[in-house]
N, C-alpha and C positions, 0 to 999 in steps of 0.2 A: 490812865486805864488801870483797873484793878487786875493784879495777876491772877491767873487761873491756876488750879491745882486738880489733879485727878489720879486715879490709880485703876488698875484692872481689877474689878470685883470678882469676875469669874471668867473662865474660858470653857465653852461647851464644845466637846468633840464627840463624834461618832466613833464607835469601836465595834469590831467584829465580834468580840467574845467579852461581854461586860463583866462576867464573874472573874475572868483571868485578869483583865484590866484592873478591876477593883483590888483583887489580891496583890498585884504587882505594885500599885501606888500605895497600899497600906503597908506592905511588908518592906519594900525597898526604900520608900521615901518617908515612911512614917506618917502619912496622911491619914486623918480621922474622918470617918463617915459622919455627915451632919444630917442628911435627910436622904430618903429613897422613895421611889415611885414603882409600884408593882401593878401588874395587870394579870389577873387569874393566876396569881402566885409566882409570876415570872418578872424578874428584875428588868425594868425598862429604862430607868435613869437613876443615877446616884450623885449626890453632891458630896465633895470632900472639903474639909477645912483647909484653907490655903488657896481657894478659888477655882477649883476644877469641878466641872460637871461631865460626867460620862453618860453618853446616850447610846443605848443598844441599837445596832443596825446590822444584825447578823446577815441580812441578805443583801446589803449594799457593797458592791465591789469597790467603791471608793471610800469605805469606812476607814477613818484614821489617816487618810492621805491628803496631801496638799497643804498641811499645816504643820507647825511645831510648837511646843510649848517650852518656854525657858523656866527652868526651875532651879532655885537656889538651895543648895544642900550643905549640910554641916561639914561633912568630910567628902570632898570631891572624889579622891582616889578610892576610898571605901565604897561609896555609892556606885561609882563606875564599875568597879570590880564585881560587886553583888549583882548589878544589872546584867552583866555579861554572863552570869551563871544560869540565867533564865533561857530556856529553849527558844530559839528564833530571835533573840535580842542580839544585835551586832552593831559594831561601829559603823557609822555612815561613810561610805567610801568618798574620798576627796575632801573630807572635812577634818578639822582638828579633833583630837580625841574626846573633846567634851560633847560631841554629837553622837547619838545612838538612835537606832531604828528599832521599833517594836515589831513583832510579828505581823500586825495588821497594817503596818506602814506608818503608823504615827511616829514622828521624829521628835525627840527630846533634846534640848540644849541645856547643859548643866553649867551652873555657875558656883564658885566657892563662896560660901557666906562670910561676910564681914562679921567678926565677933559680935554676938548678940542680936544680929539683925533679924534672924527667923523668929525668935522669941517676941521681939517688939511687934513684927508684922502679925503674927498669930494672936497677939493680945488684943488686936483691934476688933471691935464689935461694930459692924456696920448696919446691923438692923435691930 
């Protein structure tokens, strides 16, 4: 039997405030925008290099809940420290320090990068 291989191409999550979320992922994690979808000049969806799609759901009380994103960062301690400077971002109770919760309920799990890993992954062109 031939071995199979796969990887997560992207994760789409609903967020209560898409502009706040976009700023957070760009500023704290250095993710760059690759595509966006607007309706009547209002941002509806945005795709970020690294496999994340943010979908605006300002009226959805469950936006950002029930899921988590595992994110590899270059400097774990620095990323965690910067995240916690954002209003409403807090450690997830009962979990190790690598878990944080954003204001709309989205949970992030942080992983320390193995040297060079992020650069290799971001060099991959899938389309």
